[in-house]
Structure formats: C-alpha cells, structure tokens
N, C-alpha and C positions, 0 to 999 in steps of 0.2 A: 648244450651251451645255456648258461643262465642269462635271461634277458630282463628279469625283473629289476635289476639294479643298474641298467643302462640309462644314461642321461644325455649323452651327446654322441657325435659322430666318432670321436676318438675311442669311446667305449665300444662302438660297433667294430672298429678296426682291430682293437685288441681282442675282441671276441672271435672274429673270423680268423685270427692268426692261428687258432688251434687246428685249422684245416691245412695249414703249412704248405706242403708240396702239391696239394690237389690243385687242379686247374680252376682259376676264378674267371678268366676271360679268354675268349678265342675269337679270331677273325681271319679272313682270307686276305693275303697280301701277295700279289703276283703269283697267283695259283698255288700258294703255299699256305697251309693252315698254321697260324701262329697261336701259341698259348702262353699265358702268364699265370703263375701260381699265386695263391693268396699271400704267401710270404713275400714274393717279389712285388706284388701290388702294394702291400703295406710299406715296404722299403721305398718304393717310388713316391708314394704320398708323403712320406717323411722328408724326402728330398725336396719336393715342391714346398713343403712347410718351411724348410730352411731358406729356400730361395725367396719366399714371400717375406720372411723376416728381414732379409737384406735390402728390401725396398724401403724407400723413405717412410718415416713414421707417419707423415700426413696422408699416405695412401690408405684409405679406409674402404672405399667401395670399388670393386673390381668387376668389370663386364667380362664374362666368359662367352665369347662369340665363336661357336663351333657346332657342327653337326656331331652326332654321337660317334665317338671312337674311343679307343682305349685311353688315350691321353686326356680326353674329356673327363673320364672318371677320376683319373689321377689328380688333375688340376681342381676339379670340383671339391673333392675331399681335402686336398692340400690347402686350398685357399681358405676354406671355412675353418679347418683345424689350426690355421695360423692366426685366427682371430679376426680375419677380414670378412666383409660382406660380399657375397658373390651374386651378381645379377646375370641371370641365365637368358641367353638369346641364341636360338638356332640360326636365325636370319635377322638382318636389319633391313627394313624397308623404309626408304625416305618418305614415302607417301603416307605412312602410318604415324599417328601421334603416340609416342611413348612418354607418358607422364613422368617427368623428373629424370629421364635417362641421362641427360647431359650434366648432372651433378656428380657423375662417377669420376673417379680419379685416374683410372687405368683401364685399358681394354687389352685383354689377352686373347689372341685369335688364332684359329687354324689357318694355315697358309692359303687355303682355298677361299678364305674370307677376307683377303687383303683389301679388296676394293671396298667392301662394306665397312671395314675398320677405318679406312681413309674417309669415307662419308661421315662416320661418326666424329672423327677428329676435325672435319671441316666445320661442324656445328659447335665444337668445343676445342679450339686450338691448344688450350693448356693441358688437355688430357694426354697422358702418356700412352704409348702402345708398344706391344711386343708380341712376337709369335710364340706359339707353344713349342717348347724345345723338346727334343728327344731326351728323356730323362736318363738314358744310359750314359750320356756324355756329361752329366752333372756329377759333381763330387758328392758322394753320400756322406752326410754328417748327421749326428744325432739331433733330433729336434723335439722340443717340449711343446705340448699342447697348450694353446692359448684360447681361453674361453671367450665367448661373446660373438663368434662368427655367425652371421645370419645368411639366409637364402632369400633372394628377391626374385619373384616370378611374376611376369605380366599375365593378366587375365586375357581371355580370348578376344576381348574387344567388341563384344556384341552390344555393348551399351555406348557405342560411339568412340570411346577412347580406351586404350590399354592401361589398366590400373596396376601399378607395381605393388604386389602384396609381400609384406615382410613376414617370413616364417622363421621360427627359431629351430635350432637342432632338436630341442625337446618336442616341438610339434611333430616332427617326423618320427623321432624315436618312439613317442607315444603311439602314433598311428600304426607303425610297423609292429611294435611289441604286442599291442592289444589284438591286432589281427592274428599274430602268431599264437597268442594264448587261446583265441577263439577257434581258429581254423589252421591246424597244421595240415594244410591241404595238399601239398605235394612235397615229396622227399627230395633228397639230392637228385638233381635232374639236369637235363640239357635244355636250357631256357633261351628263348628268343623273344625280344620285345619289338613290335612294329610301331611303338609310340615315340614321339620326338622327345629329346632329352630336356627340353624346357617345359615339359608338361608335368604337373604335380603328381599325377597318377603314375607316370613312368618312374619317377623317383621312388615312390613307395614300393612298387613291385620290384624294382631293381635292388633296393635295400633288403626286401624280403628274400630275394634270391641269394644275396650275399650271406645273410644270416643263417640260411639253411644249408649253405655249402654248395649251391648249384653252380654249374659253369654257364656263364652268359656269353652267347655268341653274338657278336656285334656285326650287323649287316652292313654292306657297302652303301645301301640305300634302303629306305623304309619299306619299299614295295618289292624287294628282291625275293620273289616267290621261289624261283629256281634255286637260289643259294640256300634258302631256308629248307627247301625240300631235300637238298643234298646233305645238309647238316643233320637232318632227322631229329628235331627237338622233341622232348616229352611234353613241354609246356610252352605256350605262346601267349603273348599279351597283345591285344589289338582293340581299336575302337569299334563300336557296333557297325558303323558305316562300312568299314573294311570287312567285317564278318559277313554283312549282307552281300557284298560283292563276291566274296569267296564262295559263299553258299550258292548264290545264283549261278556261278560259273561251274559248279561241281556237283549239282544235284541231277541225278538220273533216276527216273521212275520212283521219285520220292525218297531215294537213298543217297546219302552223301559219300563222296569218294575223294578225299584229299588228306594229305599228311596223316597217313594211317598210324604213324608212331605216336601222334599227339594223344596225351591222356587228359590234359587240363587246358582249358581256354580261359584266360583271365581278361576281363573287359571292364571298361569304365569310361567316364567322360561324357556319356549320354546313356539313355535307356536302350537296352536291347529289346527288339521286337519279340513279343511272347511266342509268336508262331515260329520264328527262327530259333529261339531258345529251346522250345520243345522239340524241334526237329533235331537239333544238336544233341540233346539229352537222349532222345530215342535212338540216335545213331551211335551211342556209347561214349560220348564226350562228357567230362565233368566241367561244369561252368562255375567260375568264381567271379562274381560281379560286385564291384565296389561303387558305392554312392558317396559322392563328396563334391567339393568345389575347391577352387584355388585357395580360398580363405580358410578352408577346413578340409585337409586332404582325404580323410576317411570319416564318414558319418555313420554308415551302415554297410553291411556286407550280406550278399545273398549267395549261398552255395546251392547247387542244383539238387542236392539231397533234401533240402529244406521243404521242397514242394511249393515254395512261394512263386507267384507270378514274377515275370522278369522285371517289373517295375517296383518290386518289394525288396526289403532287406531288414535284417536284424540290427538294431542299433549297436554301435561299438561299446563294449563293456567299459564302464566308468564314465560314459557320457550321458547326457540327458537330452530328450527331444520333446518339444511341444508344438502344437499347431494353433496359430492365432489368425483369425480372419482367413482361414484356408491356406496360410503360408507356414512353411516349416521353419522352426527355430531350433538351434542346437547350442548346448553349453558343454564344452569339452576342453581338455588340455591340448587338443589338436587344433583349436581355433587360433588363427594367426594373431600376431602382435598388433599390426596396424597396416595401413598403406604407407609407402615411402613418400615423403614430401608433405605437402599441405593437406592432402586428402585424409580423411579419417574413416575407419571402419565403424559403422554404427552398431554399437552393442548396448543393449538395455539390461543392466545388472548382469553382465556377462553373457547374455543371450545374443547369438548372431542370427540375423534374419537371412536365410539362404536365398530368399526370393523364389523358392520353388513352391509350387502348389502341390498339396497332398494331404494325407491324413495319417494318424498314428494310433495304433492299437496298443494301449498301455499294458494290457494283460499279456499279450504275446511278445511285446517289445519290438514289433515289426512296424516299419514305416513304409508308406506307399507313395510314390512320386507320380504326379499327374502331368506336370509340365512347368514351364517358367512363367512366373507372374507377369513379367514384362511382355511375354509373347501372347498372353491371354487375349482372345478376340471377344470384345463385348458387342453383341448384336443389338439392334434397335428394339428387339422384343424383350430385352432384359436378360437373355441367356448368355452365359459365359462359355467359351469353347477353348479348350487346350489343344491347339493345332498339332502339337507333337504326337498326340494319341492317334490322330488320323494319318499323319505323315509316316509314322513308323509302320503302320499296317499297309500303306501303299508301297513302301520300300521293301516289303517282304516279297513282292512280285519280282521274279527273276529278270524281267525286262525293264524294271524301274530302278535307276541308280539313286536319284534324289527327287523328292516331292516337296513342294512348298505350298502350304495352304494359306490363302489370304481372303480378305473380306472384300466384297464387291457390292456396291449399292446400285440397284435397278428400280426405277420408279419409287424412290424413297423407301425401299425395302432392302435389307441386308441379306446377302447370300454368300455361301462359301464356294470358292473356286480353287483350282489347283494348277500350278505349273509343274509339269512332269518332265524330268530329264532322263531319257532312256539310257539303257546300258550300251546300246549299239548306235553308231552314227546314223544309220537308216534302218527303219523297221519295215518288214514286209506286211502284207495284209493279215497273215495269221498272227503275227506278234501284236499288231495293233488291236486285233479282235480279242486277244487274250488280256490286254491291258483294259479294254472296255469291259470285259467280263469280270475282271478283278475289281474294278471300280464299282461295278454294279453289285458285286458280292459284298463289298464293304458297306455300300449304301443300304443294303437290305438289313444290316444289323444296327444301323444308326438311327437315332430319333430324327424327326423331320428337320429340326433346326440345325442338325449337324451334317445333313446329307450334302454331298458334293454335287453342285448344280451343273458344273461343267469343268473341263480341263483343257489345257493346251500342251501339246508335245513340243518341247523345245530341243531342237537338234544341235543348235549352236552352243557347245559346252564351254566356249572361251570364257564367258562371263562367270560360269560356275567355277572353272579351274582357277581363274584369277582371283576371285573373291572368296571362294570357299562357301559352304552352305551356311555357316553361322552368320557371316557378314551379309550374305544374300538375304537371309531371313530378317536380319536387323533392318535392312533397307526397306523390305516389304512392310514390316510392321510400322516403321517410322513414317514412310512417305505414302503408303498405300500403293495400289497397283496402277 
C-alpha cells in the first residue's frame, strides 16, 4: 500500500479497502466471536457519513461519548469524514472541568452512557443528543468525503483543567505514515489495545494496525486479561503502569510467563522503566515505545533493537527537535492546530514546548526524556529533581503498584519522601522487607540530594483508584504533602 500520498482519513479508508474480505475488527458478543471485514467497515463508515450530512447544517462540533467498541470506530471515522469536528470522551465526569465542552452542538452516545449524556444536556439544554445506531439498520447510500473534519481530544488534566486539543487529520496521517516509513515493526497480526479510545496514542496505534491490515480485537473492558489470553494476540498496546502490573504478577525466578503468543508490545503515554524494558527484551519480546503528547501525537520512537534506554527515542523523520533551558521543543507536521476555544497553544516560530525535561543528541538524532518540567522538584540547596526517574525505579518492584515522590521540609531543609501504594491490600513481613531492601538498593545508586529519606505504605487505594496517579501527583506537586 502506498502511504506517501495519504493526506486525510478518507485516504486511509480507501487504502485499507485493498484488504477487502480480510477481518478488520473482532469482538466477543454473548460468547460468540464476531468479525467485520475491511470492506464492511468502509461501507459502515460511509453510511454514518451520509447520516451526518442529513443533520442540520449548524451542527459542527459532535461529542462522541462511548467506550471503545466497533461502532465507536465507525462513528469516529464517519463524523470526521463528513466534515464535522469530533470531541472524544470515554466518560463524562461532572466533577471535572472540561474547557469549552458545552460549545458542542450534538452528543452521540453509547446506550450505556445515557445518564452521562443527560448530565451534559443539563449543562447545555440546547444541545441535541442521540444514541449510536446499529449501522445494519441504516440505508446504505453513497457518500462523498467532506474535508475539514477535526479531532478534539482533552489532555489528561494534570495542570488542573482538561484542555481541548484540536488535531487535524493531517496531524494523524503524518504521525502514522512516518512511523510506518521508519518502523514496519509488525506485519499483519492479531492486535489488542488496552488503551482508552480518547487517548491520542491509541488512535495512532489503531490507525497503524488498520494500515498494515491487522485484525483488531476489541475487549469488553480494558483490563480483560482472560479475554485477551483466549484471543491470543501477536501484538498488544498498553501503558507502562499496566506493563509493570503484568510483569510483577507473572515473573517467576526472573523469567516472564504471560501471553506467550505475543511478539510485540507497543507502549506510550509515559516512560517505561528501564529494568522492566530490559526484562521484557531478555524474555524475547520486541518493544516499540512512542514518545509524544496530546499536542503532538508522535515525536520520537524507540524500538528494542536500537539498544537505546527506555527513556530514549529516535526523532520522527521530517520533524525537528531542540532543547532550550532543559526543556524539549518540537517542530513537526504532527503538532496540533491549537486549543479549542479561547486558550492558545504557545508556539514560537512553529516550535512547540512539550514541557518535558530532557536532552537531544543531534548526531544520533536521539532524544532522551527525564521528566515533566511542572513536576520538577526544586530543593532549597538548588538541586532539581525529576521525581519520575525515582518513581519508575520504585514501581519496578513487584510489590509496588504506584509510588509518588514529594518534597518535605524538616528544620528548614528539604528532603524527598515517598508514598507507596502496594500491589496487595495487606503485606506480610517478607513483602515489607523486600520493599525496604528495594528502596535501599535504589538509594545506594542515587546522589545524596536524591535519596529517599522515608516512605509510607498506603493500603487505602480508594484515593488512588478515584483520582488516578496523574491527578494524585498533580495534587502533591501543587499543594505539597
């Protein structure tokens, strides 16, 4: 398939039509494995395009409120290819501030999200709402592609509010096509993603899978390990935290034993711990790690054959990277258009500040990420600490699910402490001793100013489960401990 002349989502759909009768998607429904071909998928998308054109002309911005399922993929491509802007939401939480959300004109929702859709309408009574329809019952009519449809994705909200990022079809097509040019890393395969569908990295890997003709199996829920094991995928995509949990639960005598059919693990959204990365590679898995952000889906890529550490990656071909005052800047066709509404993405002559700390080797074209600038802890002695570097090493312990490093002032001196959320509700003496040994082992490798002076085991995981690590970290950084 030629990818060099692709410019939009409709070009992707036309390109994958060459796979015709091959299976594009599969899922379990009432103990039956259902499959849909690439040809059928393209027809369903065109049906939704026709439906969207029948909606009033003043409908421009459409909220797609749904967990990942087959119809989500159909509506996502159909809305955008009909020239509308799609706002992606897996869930709507009334307690969260979604900047500019209520400027949307229509919410299309999965039937399981009916209550959340009503909550949105309460905030904006003039907003229309409708459920996702089974496309088999719609009349199939030819539909023409309408340019201009955009994708709006909210950031994770670690800076107090969720910012709506406007991404063009060209942003995604560039990211995926350049990745394919650089790394044809897996062939037609059985692919499973554990990432949520409103995550920019999930969209990139899903489009990658479509373009190479892989079958994507859609899980009933994102942590459905047994279902994934029964499907026996060749390739999986998951965030590093999930990989840490999986490795911790399946390591025996230093050897991993899970999903033996898997050949490639795709990860992104955060840095993978180097110890975990090396353990996976030594166990025979290939690792493809993407570095990017919501404002720029792919900045650099690290494949396990490169020999780079887990926090490194080769810049995407055609893009440019520089480091100013320790922060990484990128200039690329993958950089977003702007934020939706009154907020503006700060660009200096086309350069986007990722707000990540790191350094760039111009000779090798490799970039190395140290942590987030806003998470950087500035100690009273003048030293700067990237807490992620310590947290990732702590979380490589099989008994530690999440670790949060924070600053504590004692007698006018700054010290680093940790809150540790164990993997088990209650730990025995041996497990606590292993955590103590693990912390000491890490401390032995750290300079004095970075050493962990103490830690607290937190068994009540309600706070963590409700807030998520990113929100928890934001609160620690903003308010202190």
